[in-house]
DOFI-221851 format. One record per residue: residue number from 0; residue in one letter; z, y, x of N, C-alpha, C in turn. Coordinates in nm, 2 decimals, always signed. Layout:
REM residues N
+-----+------+--------+--------+--------+--------+--------+--------+--------+--------+--------+
: seq : type :   n_zz :   n_yy :   n_xx :  ca_zz :  ca_yy :  ca_xx :   c_zz :   c_yy :   c_xx :
+-----+------+--------+--------+--------+--------+--------+--------+--------+--------+--------+
: NUM :    A :      Z :      Y :      X :      Z :      Y :      X :      Z :      Y :      X :
...
+-----+------+--------+--------+--------+--------+--------+--------+--------+--------+--------+
//
This chain:
REM residues 146
+-----+------+--------+--------+--------+--------+--------+--------+--------+--------+--------+
: seq : type :   n_zz :   n_yy :   n_xx :  ca_zz :  ca_yy :  ca_xx :   c_zz :   c_yy :   c_xx :
+-----+------+--------+--------+--------+--------+--------+--------+--------+--------+--------+
:   0 :    X :  -3.47 :  +9.81 :  +0.41 :  -3.43 :  +9.73 :  +0.31 :  -3.41 :  +9.82 :  +0.19 :
:   1 :    X :  -3.46 :  +9.78 :  +0.07 :  -3.44 :  +9.87 :  -0.05 :  -3.31 :  +9.85 :  -0.10 :
:   2 :    X :  -3.29 :  +9.95 :  -0.20 :  -3.15 :  +9.96 :  -0.26 :  -3.12 :  +9.82 :  -0.35 :
:   3 :    X :  -3.21 :  +9.76 :  -0.41 :  -3.20 :  +9.64 :  -0.48 :  -3.18 :  +9.53 :  -0.40 :
:   4 :    X :  -3.22 :  +9.51 :  -0.29 :  -3.20 :  +9.40 :  -0.19 :  -3.05 :  +9.41 :  -0.14 :
:   5 :    X :  -3.00 :  +9.55 :  -0.12 :  -2.87 :  +9.58 :  -0.05 :  -2.77 :  +9.55 :  -0.16 :
:   6 :    X :  -2.80 :  +9.58 :  -0.30 :  -2.70 :  +9.56 :  -0.40 :  -2.70 :  +9.40 :  -0.42 :
:   7 :    X :  -2.81 :  +9.32 :  -0.41 :  -2.81 :  +9.19 :  -0.41 :  -2.72 :  +9.11 :  -0.32 :
:   8 :    X :  -2.73 :  +9.16 :  -0.18 :  -2.65 :  +9.10 :  -0.07 :  -2.50 :  +9.13 :  -0.11 :
:   9 :    X :  -2.47 :  +9.26 :  -0.16 :  -2.32 :  +9.28 :  -0.17 :  -2.28 :  +9.20 :  -0.29 :
:  10 :    X :  -2.35 :  +9.18 :  -0.40 :  -2.31 :  +9.10 :  -0.51 :  -2.29 :  +8.96 :  -0.46 :
:  11 :    X :  -2.38 :  +8.90 :  -0.37 :  -2.35 :  +8.78 :  -0.32 :  -2.22 :  +8.76 :  -0.23 :
:  12 :    X :  -2.20 :  +8.85 :  -0.15 :  -2.08 :  +8.85 :  -0.08 :  -1.94 :  +8.87 :  -0.17 :
:  13 :    X :  -1.96 :  +8.95 :  -0.27 :  -1.84 :  +8.97 :  -0.36 :  -1.81 :  +8.84 :  -0.43 :
:  14 :    X :  -1.93 :  +8.78 :  -0.48 :  -1.92 :  +8.67 :  -0.57 :  -1.87 :  +8.55 :  -0.48 :
:  15 :    X :  -1.91 :  +8.54 :  -0.34 :  -1.86 :  +8.43 :  -0.26 :  -1.71 :  +8.45 :  -0.25 :
:  16 :    X :  -1.67 :  +8.57 :  -0.22 :  -1.51 :  +8.60 :  -0.20 :  -1.44 :  +8.55 :  -0.33 :
:  17 :    X :  -1.50 :  +8.59 :  -0.44 :  -1.42 :  +8.55 :  -0.56 :  -1.43 :  +8.40 :  -0.58 :
:  18 :    X :  -1.52 :  +8.33 :  -0.54 :  -1.53 :  +8.19 :  -0.56 :  -1.42 :  +8.12 :  -0.46 :
:  19 :    X :  -1.43 :  +8.18 :  -0.34 :  -1.32 :  +8.14 :  -0.25 :  -1.19 :  +8.15 :  -0.29 :
:  20 :    X :  -1.14 :  +8.27 :  -0.35 :  -1.01 :  +8.28 :  -0.40 :  -0.98 :  +8.19 :  -0.51 :
:  21 :    X :  -1.08 :  +8.16 :  -0.59 :  -1.05 :  +8.07 :  -0.70 :  -1.04 :  +7.93 :  -0.65 :
:  22 :    X :  -1.12 :  +7.90 :  -0.56 :  -1.10 :  +7.76 :  -0.50 :  -0.97 :  +7.74 :  -0.44 :
:  23 :    X :  -0.92 :  +7.84 :  -0.36 :  -0.80 :  +7.82 :  -0.29 :  -0.69 :  +7.81 :  -0.38 :
:  24 :    X :  -0.69 :  +7.89 :  -0.49 :  -0.58 :  +7.88 :  -0.60 :  -0.59 :  +7.75 :  -0.66 :
:  25 :    X :  -0.70 :  +7.69 :  -0.69 :  -0.72 :  +7.57 :  -0.75 :  -0.67 :  +7.45 :  -0.67 :
:  26 :    X :  -0.68 :  +7.47 :  -0.53 :  -0.65 :  +7.37 :  -0.44 :  -0.49 :  +7.35 :  -0.43 :
:  27 :    X :  -0.41 :  +7.45 :  -0.48 :  -0.26 :  +7.43 :  -0.46 :  -0.23 :  +7.30 :  -0.53 :
:  28 :    X :  -0.16 :  +7.22 :  -0.45 :  -0.10 :  +7.09 :  -0.50 :  -0.01 :  +7.10 :  -0.60 :
:  29 :    X :  +0.00 :  +7.04 :  -0.70 :  +0.12 :  +7.03 :  -0.79 :  +0.20 :  +6.91 :  -0.75 :
:  30 :    X :  +0.33 :  +6.95 :  -0.70 :  +0.41 :  +6.86 :  -0.66 :  +0.48 :  +6.76 :  -0.77 :
:  31 :    X :  +0.47 :  +6.64 :  -0.76 :  +0.53 :  +6.55 :  -0.86 :  +0.67 :  +6.50 :  -0.82 :
:  32 :    X :  +0.77 :  +6.52 :  -0.91 :  +0.89 :  +6.47 :  -0.88 :  +0.90 :  +6.32 :  -0.85 :
:  33 :    X :  +0.83 :  +6.25 :  -0.95 :  +0.84 :  +6.09 :  -0.94 :  +0.76 :  +6.05 :  -0.81 :
:  34 :    X :  +0.66 :  +6.10 :  -0.79 :  +0.57 :  +6.06 :  -0.68 :  +0.59 :  +6.12 :  -0.54 :
:  35 :    X :  +0.64 :  +6.23 :  -0.54 :  +0.66 :  +6.31 :  -0.39 :  +0.80 :  +6.33 :  -0.37 :
:  36 :    X :  +0.88 :  +6.39 :  -0.46 :  +1.01 :  +6.43 :  -0.42 :  +1.12 :  +6.33 :  -0.43 :
:  37 :    X :  +1.12 :  +6.24 :  -0.54 :  +1.22 :  +6.14 :  -0.56 :  +1.21 :  +6.02 :  -0.45 :
:  38 :    X :  +1.10 :  +5.99 :  -0.40 :  +1.10 :  +5.89 :  -0.29 :  +1.16 :  +5.95 :  -0.17 :
:  39 :    X :  +1.15 :  +6.07 :  -0.14 :  +1.21 :  +6.13 :  -0.03 :  +1.36 :  +6.13 :  -0.03 :
:  40 :    X :  +1.41 :  +6.18 :  -0.15 :  +1.56 :  +6.18 :  -0.18 :  +1.61 :  +6.04 :  -0.19 :
:  41 :    X :  +1.54 :  +5.94 :  -0.25 :  +1.59 :  +5.81 :  -0.26 :  +1.61 :  +5.75 :  -0.12 :
:  42 :    X :  +1.51 :  +5.77 :  -0.04 :  +1.51 :  +5.71 :  +0.10 :  +1.62 :  +5.75 :  +0.18 :
:  43 :    X :  +1.64 :  +5.90 :  +0.18 :  +1.72 :  +5.96 :  +0.27 :  +1.86 :  +6.00 :  +0.24 :
:  44 :    X :  +1.88 :  +6.00 :  +0.10 :  +2.00 :  +6.04 :  +0.04 :  +2.09 :  +5.94 :  -0.04 :
:  45 :    X :  +2.01 :  +5.85 :  -0.11 :  +2.08 :  +5.78 :  -0.21 :  +2.19 :  +5.68 :  -0.16 :
:  46 :    X :  +2.18 :  +5.64 :  -0.04 :  +2.30 :  +5.56 :  +0.01 :  +2.43 :  +5.62 :  +0.02 :
:  47 :    X :  +2.42 :  +5.75 :  +0.04 :  +2.56 :  +5.84 :  +0.02 :  +2.57 :  +5.89 :  -0.13 :
:  48 :    X :  +2.46 :  +5.95 :  -0.18 :  +2.46 :  +6.03 :  -0.31 :  +2.42 :  +5.95 :  -0.41 :
:  49 :    X :  +2.49 :  +5.84 :  -0.45 :  +2.47 :  +5.76 :  -0.58 :  +2.61 :  +5.70 :  -0.61 :
:  50 :    X :  +2.63 :  +5.66 :  -0.73 :  +2.78 :  +5.60 :  -0.75 :  +2.80 :  +5.49 :  -0.66 :
:  51 :    X :  +2.93 :  +5.52 :  -0.58 :  +2.98 :  +5.41 :  -0.49 :  +2.96 :  +5.46 :  -0.34 :
:  52 :    X :  +2.88 :  +5.57 :  -0.33 :  +2.87 :  +5.63 :  -0.19 :  +2.96 :  +5.75 :  -0.16 :
:  53 :    X :  +2.99 :  +5.76 :  -0.04 :  +3.09 :  +5.87 :  +0.01 :  +3.04 :  +6.00 :  -0.04 :
:  54 :    X :  +2.92 :  +6.04 :  -0.04 :  +2.87 :  +6.17 :  -0.08 :  +2.89 :  +6.19 :  -0.22 :
:  55 :    X :  +2.86 :  +6.10 :  -0.31 :  +2.88 :  +6.10 :  -0.45 :  +3.03 :  +6.12 :  -0.48 :
:  56 :    X :  +3.12 :  +6.04 :  -0.40 :  +3.27 :  +6.05 :  -0.43 :  +3.32 :  +6.19 :  -0.40 :
:  57 :    X :  +3.27 :  +6.25 :  -0.29 :  +3.31 :  +6.39 :  -0.24 :  +3.25 :  +6.50 :  -0.34 :
:  58 :    X :  +3.13 :  +6.49 :  -0.36 :  +3.06 :  +6.60 :  -0.43 :  +3.02 :  +6.58 :  -0.58 :
:  59 :    X :  +3.01 :  +6.46 :  -0.61 :  +2.96 :  +6.42 :  -0.75 :  +2.81 :  +6.43 :  -0.76 :
:  60 :    X :  +2.73 :  +6.46 :  -0.64 :  +2.59 :  +6.47 :  -0.66 :  +2.53 :  +6.33 :  -0.64 :
:  61 :    X :  +2.44 :  +6.30 :  -0.74 :  +2.37 :  +6.18 :  -0.75 :  +2.23 :  +6.18 :  -0.75 :
:  62 :    X :  +2.15 :  +6.14 :  -0.66 :  +2.00 :  +6.16 :  -0.65 :  +1.93 :  +6.05 :  -0.71 :
:  63 :    X :  +1.98 :  +5.97 :  -0.81 :  +1.92 :  +5.84 :  -0.86 :  +1.82 :  +5.89 :  -0.95 :
:  64 :    X :  +1.83 :  +5.99 :  -1.03 :  +1.74 :  +6.03 :  -1.13 :  +1.70 :  +6.18 :  -1.14 :
:  65 :    X :  +1.61 :  +6.22 :  -1.20 :  +1.57 :  +6.38 :  -1.23 :  +1.70 :  +6.44 :  -1.29 :
:  66 :    X :  +1.75 :  +6.37 :  -1.40 :  +1.86 :  +6.43 :  -1.47 :  +1.99 :  +6.45 :  -1.39 :
:  67 :    X :  +2.01 :  +6.36 :  -1.32 :  +2.13 :  +6.36 :  -1.23 :  +2.13 :  +6.46 :  -1.12 :
:  68 :    X :  +2.00 :  +6.48 :  -1.07 :  +1.98 :  +6.58 :  -0.97 :  +1.99 :  +6.73 :  -1.02 :
:  69 :    X :  +1.94 :  +6.74 :  -1.14 :  +1.94 :  +6.87 :  -1.22 :  +2.10 :  +6.89 :  -1.25 :
:  70 :    X :  +2.17 :  +6.80 :  -1.28 :  +2.30 :  +6.81 :  -1.32 :  +2.39 :  +6.88 :  -1.20 :
:  71 :    X :  +2.34 :  +6.84 :  -1.08 :  +2.41 :  +6.90 :  -0.97 :  +2.54 :  +6.85 :  -0.91 :
:  72 :    X :  +2.63 :  +6.92 :  -0.87 :  +2.76 :  +6.85 :  -0.81 :  +2.87 :  +6.91 :  -0.89 :
:  73 :    X :  +2.99 :  +6.87 :  -0.85 :  +3.11 :  +6.91 :  -0.93 :  +3.13 :  +7.06 :  -0.90 :
:  74 :    X :  +3.07 :  +7.10 :  -0.79 :  +3.09 :  +7.24 :  -0.74 :  +2.98 :  +7.33 :  -0.80 :
:  75 :    X :  +2.88 :  +7.27 :  -0.86 :  +2.76 :  +7.37 :  -0.91 :  +2.64 :  +7.30 :  -0.90 :
:  76 :    X :  +2.53 :  +7.38 :  -0.95 :  +2.40 :  +7.33 :  -0.94 :  +2.35 :  +7.31 :  -0.80 :
:  77 :    X :  +2.24 :  +7.23 :  -0.79 :  +2.18 :  +7.20 :  -0.64 :  +2.03 :  +7.26 :  -0.66 :
:  78 :    X :  +1.98 :  +7.28 :  -0.78 :  +1.84 :  +7.32 :  -0.78 :  +1.84 :  +7.42 :  -0.88 :
:  79 :    X :  +1.77 :  +7.54 :  -0.82 :  +1.74 :  +7.66 :  -0.91 :  +1.58 :  +7.66 :  -0.94 :
:  80 :    X :  +1.54 :  +7.60 :  -1.05 :  +1.41 :  +7.60 :  -1.07 :  +1.33 :  +7.73 :  -1.05 :
:  81 :    X :  +1.22 :  +7.72 :  -0.99 :  +1.14 :  +7.86 :  -0.95 :  +1.19 :  +7.92 :  -0.81 :
:  82 :    X :  +1.30 :  +7.88 :  -0.77 :  +1.34 :  +7.94 :  -0.64 :  +1.41 :  +7.85 :  -0.53 :
:  83 :    X :  +1.33 :  +7.80 :  -0.44 :  +1.37 :  +7.72 :  -0.34 :  +1.48 :  +7.79 :  -0.26 :
:  84 :    X :  +1.46 :  +7.94 :  -0.24 :  +1.55 :  +8.02 :  -0.16 :  +1.69 :  +8.03 :  -0.23 :
:  85 :    X :  +1.69 :  +8.01 :  -0.36 :  +1.83 :  +8.02 :  -0.43 :  +1.89 :  +7.88 :  -0.45 :
:  86 :    X :  +1.81 :  +7.77 :  -0.42 :  +1.86 :  +7.63 :  -0.45 :  +1.94 :  +7.58 :  -0.34 :
:  87 :    X :  +2.06 :  +7.53 :  -0.37 :  +2.15 :  +7.48 :  -0.27 :  +2.09 :  +7.36 :  -0.21 :
:  88 :    X :  +2.01 :  +7.28 :  -0.28 :  +1.96 :  +7.16 :  -0.21 :  +1.87 :  +7.20 :  -0.10 :
:  89 :    X :  +1.80 :  +7.31 :  -0.11 :  +1.72 :  +7.36 :  +0.01 :  +1.80 :  +7.41 :  +0.11 :
:  90 :    X :  +1.91 :  +7.48 :  +0.07 :  +2.00 :  +7.53 :  +0.18 :  +2.06 :  +7.43 :  +0.28 :
:  91 :    X :  +2.10 :  +7.31 :  +0.20 :  +2.16 :  +7.21 :  +0.29 :  +2.05 :  +7.13 :  +0.37 :
:  92 :    X :  +1.94 :  +7.11 :  +0.31 :  +1.82 :  +7.05 :  +0.38 :  +1.77 :  +7.12 :  +0.49 :
:  93 :    X :  +1.77 :  +7.26 :  +0.48 :  +1.72 :  +7.34 :  +0.59 :  +1.83 :  +7.37 :  +0.69 :
:  94 :    X :  +1.95 :  +7.32 :  +0.68 :  +2.05 :  +7.36 :  +0.77 :  +2.09 :  +7.49 :  +0.77 :
:  95 :    X :  +2.10 :  +7.55 :  +0.65 :  +2.13 :  +7.69 :  +0.64 :  +2.27 :  +7.70 :  +0.57 :
:  96 :    X :  +2.33 :  +7.60 :  +0.54 :  +2.46 :  +7.60 :  +0.48 :  +2.56 :  +7.58 :  +0.59 :
:  97 :    X :  +2.68 :  +7.58 :  +0.57 :  +2.79 :  +7.54 :  +0.66 :  +2.76 :  +7.40 :  +0.73 :
:  98 :    X :  +2.78 :  +7.39 :  +0.86 :  +2.75 :  +7.26 :  +0.93 :  +2.80 :  +7.14 :  +0.86 :
:  99 :    X :  +2.92 :  +7.15 :  +0.80 :  +2.99 :  +7.03 :  +0.74 :  +2.92 :  +7.00 :  +0.60 :
: 100 :    X :  +2.83 :  +7.07 :  +0.56 :  +2.78 :  +7.02 :  +0.43 :  +2.62 :  +7.02 :  +0.45 :
: 101 :    X :  +2.56 :  +7.05 :  +0.55 :  +2.41 :  +7.03 :  +0.57 :  +2.38 :  +6.89 :  +0.57 :
: 102 :    X :  +2.26 :  +6.85 :  +0.52 :  +2.22 :  +6.73 :  +0.50 :  +2.08 :  +6.69 :  +0.54 :
: 103 :    X :  +2.05 :  +6.55 :  +0.55 :  +2.13 :  +6.45 :  +0.52 :  +2.21 :  +6.40 :  +0.65 :
: 104 :    X :  +2.33 :  +6.33 :  +0.62 :  +2.41 :  +6.29 :  +0.72 :  +2.38 :  +6.14 :  +0.76 :
: 105 :    X :  +2.41 :  +6.11 :  +0.87 :  +2.39 :  +5.97 :  +0.92 :  +2.51 :  +5.88 :  +0.85 :
: 106 :    X :  +2.47 :  +5.77 :  +0.81 :  +2.57 :  +5.68 :  +0.75 :  +2.62 :  +5.60 :  +0.87 :
: 107 :    X :  +2.76 :  +5.61 :  +0.88 :  +2.83 :  +5.54 :  +1.00 :  +2.89 :  +5.39 :  +0.96 :
: 108 :    X :  +2.91 :  +5.38 :  +0.83 :  +2.97 :  +5.25 :  +0.79 :  +2.92 :  +5.23 :  +0.64 :
: 109 :    X :  +2.85 :  +5.11 :  +0.62 :  +2.82 :  +5.06 :  +0.49 :  +2.94 :  +4.98 :  +0.42 :
: 110 :    X :  +2.96 :  +5.00 :  +0.30 :  +3.06 :  +4.93 :  +0.23 :  +2.98 :  +4.78 :  +0.20 :
: 111 :    X :  +3.05 :  +4.67 :  +0.22 :  +2.99 :  +4.55 :  +0.22 :  +2.98 :  +4.52 :  +0.06 :
: 112 :    X :  +3.06 :  +4.56 :  -0.01 :  +3.07 :  +4.54 :  -0.16 :  +2.95 :  +4.60 :  -0.24 :
: 113 :    X :  +2.90 :  +4.72 :  -0.20 :  +2.78 :  +4.77 :  -0.29 :  +2.67 :  +4.82 :  -0.19 :
: 114 :    X :  +2.68 :  +4.81 :  -0.07 :  +2.56 :  +4.85 :  +0.03 :  +2.57 :  +5.00 :  +0.02 :
: 115 :    X :  +2.66 :  +5.08 :  -0.01 :  +2.65 :  +5.22 :  -0.01 :  +2.73 :  +5.27 :  +0.11 :
: 116 :    X :  +2.70 :  +5.39 :  +0.14 :  +2.76 :  +5.45 :  +0.26 :  +2.91 :  +5.48 :  +0.23 :
: 117 :    X :  +3.00 :  +5.42 :  +0.32 :  +3.14 :  +5.45 :  +0.30 :  +3.18 :  +5.54 :  +0.40 :
: 118 :    X :  +3.12 :  +5.56 :  +0.51 :  +3.17 :  +5.67 :  +0.60 :  +3.04 :  +5.73 :  +0.66 :
: 119 :    X :  +3.03 :  +5.87 :  +0.64 :  +2.91 :  +5.95 :  +0.68 :  +2.95 :  +6.02 :  +0.81 :
: 120 :    X :  +2.85 :  +6.05 :  +0.90 :  +2.87 :  +6.13 :  +1.01 :  +2.92 :  +6.27 :  +0.97 :
: 121 :    X :  +2.96 :  +6.35 :  +1.07 :  +2.99 :  +6.48 :  +1.05 :  +2.88 :  +6.56 :  +1.10 :
: 122 :    X :  +2.78 :  +6.51 :  +1.15 :  +2.66 :  +6.57 :  +1.19 :  +2.54 :  +6.53 :  +1.11 :
: 123 :    X :  +2.47 :  +6.63 :  +1.06 :  +2.34 :  +6.61 :  +0.98 :  +2.22 :  +6.59 :  +1.07 :
: 124 :    X :  +2.13 :  +6.52 :  +1.02 :  +2.00 :  +6.51 :  +1.09 :  +1.90 :  +6.59 :  +1.00 :
: 125 :    X :  +1.80 :  +6.62 :  +1.05 :  +1.69 :  +6.69 :  +1.00 :  +1.57 :  +6.61 :  +0.93 :
: 126 :    X :  +1.54 :  +6.64 :  +0.81 :  +1.43 :  +6.57 :  +0.75 :  +1.29 :  +6.63 :  +0.81 :
: 127 :    X :  +1.20 :  +6.56 :  +0.81 :  +1.06 :  +6.62 :  +0.87 :  +1.03 :  +6.74 :  +0.79 :
: 128 :    X :  +0.99 :  +6.85 :  +0.87 :  +0.96 :  +6.98 :  +0.79 :  +0.87 :  +6.95 :  +0.68 :
: 129 :    X :  +0.77 :  +6.86 :  +0.69 :  +0.68 :  +6.86 :  +0.58 :  +0.75 :  +6.80 :  +0.44 :
: 130 :    X :  +0.85 :  +6.72 :  +0.46 :  +0.93 :  +6.68 :  +0.34 :  +1.00 :  +6.78 :  +0.29 :
: 131 :    X :  +1.07 :  +6.88 :  +0.37 :  +1.14 :  +6.99 :  +0.32 :  +1.05 :  +7.09 :  +0.25 :
: 132 :    X :  +0.93 :  +7.10 :  +0.30 :  +0.83 :  +7.20 :  +0.24 :  +0.79 :  +7.14 :  +0.10 :
: 133 :    X :  +0.77 :  +7.01 :  +0.10 :  +0.73 :  +6.94 :  -0.02 :  +0.83 :  +6.97 :  -0.14 :
: 134 :    X :  +0.96 :  +6.94 :  -0.10 :  +1.08 :  +6.96 :  -0.20 :  +1.08 :  +7.10 :  -0.24 :
: 135 :    X :  +1.06 :  +7.19 :  -0.14 :  +1.07 :  +7.34 :  -0.17 :  +0.96 :  +7.39 :  -0.27 :
: 136 :    X :  +0.83 :  +7.33 :  -0.24 :  +0.72 :  +7.36 :  -0.34 :  +0.75 :  +7.31 :  -0.47 :
: 137 :    X :  +0.82 :  +7.19 :  -0.49 :  +0.85 :  +7.14 :  -0.62 :  +0.94 :  +7.22 :  -0.68 :
: 138 :    X :  +1.05 :  +7.28 :  -0.62 :  +1.14 :  +7.37 :  -0.68 :  +1.07 :  +7.50 :  -0.71 :
: 139 :    X :  +1.00 :  +7.55 :  -0.63 :  +0.91 :  +7.67 :  -0.66 :  +0.82 :  +7.67 :  -0.77 :
: 140 :    X :  +0.77 :  +7.55 :  -0.80 :  +0.68 :  +7.52 :  -0.90 :  +0.75 :  +7.51 :  -1.04 :
: 141 :    X :  +0.88 :  +7.50 :  -1.04 :  +0.97 :  +7.50 :  -1.15 :  +1.05 :  +7.38 :  -1.15 :
: 142 :    X :  +1.06 :  +7.29 :  -1.06 :  +1.13 :  +7.17 :  -1.04 :  +1.13 :  +7.09 :  -1.18 :
: 143 :    X :  +0.99 :  +7.06 :  -1.20 :  +0.97 :  +6.98 :  -1.34 :  +1.00 :  +6.83 :  -1.32 :
: 144 :    X :  +1.01 :  +6.76 :  -1.43 :  +1.03 :  +6.63 :  -1.44 :  +0.89 :  +6.57 :  -1.46 :
: 145 :    X :  +0.81 :  +6.56 :  -1.36 :  +0.68 :  +6.52 :  -1.37 :  +0.65 :  +6.41 :  -1.27 :
+-----+------+--------+--------+--------+--------+--------+--------+--------+--------+--------+
//
């Protein structure tokens, strides 16, 4: 095989590798707060963490809107945009915090007046790993209101 043919093969291999790298970078899904993250939090957390719920009364954390989530709790922020490892929201969802504050909790008693959780369990359940990863990706992508 001549030098020109060898150079051509190397160029094809290098070009293919570059194209693969570009395609994999382009394939990263942009996580949407409104379409991906908020439905998870609304479904799993809002019964306690919205006005009238026991979680809101204890912590002040409200998951009803982007603004309320970013406001955090009366104890501090829940989301550190760009860092899921530094975000308290991910610590409690990954069960890396003190067991008493890991989330989400089971609701043991609904208040009849407002259909919010009046009494939560002391034991937290785990969200599906894919949902936690999705929330982490949203935070790591900057926790945008998108």
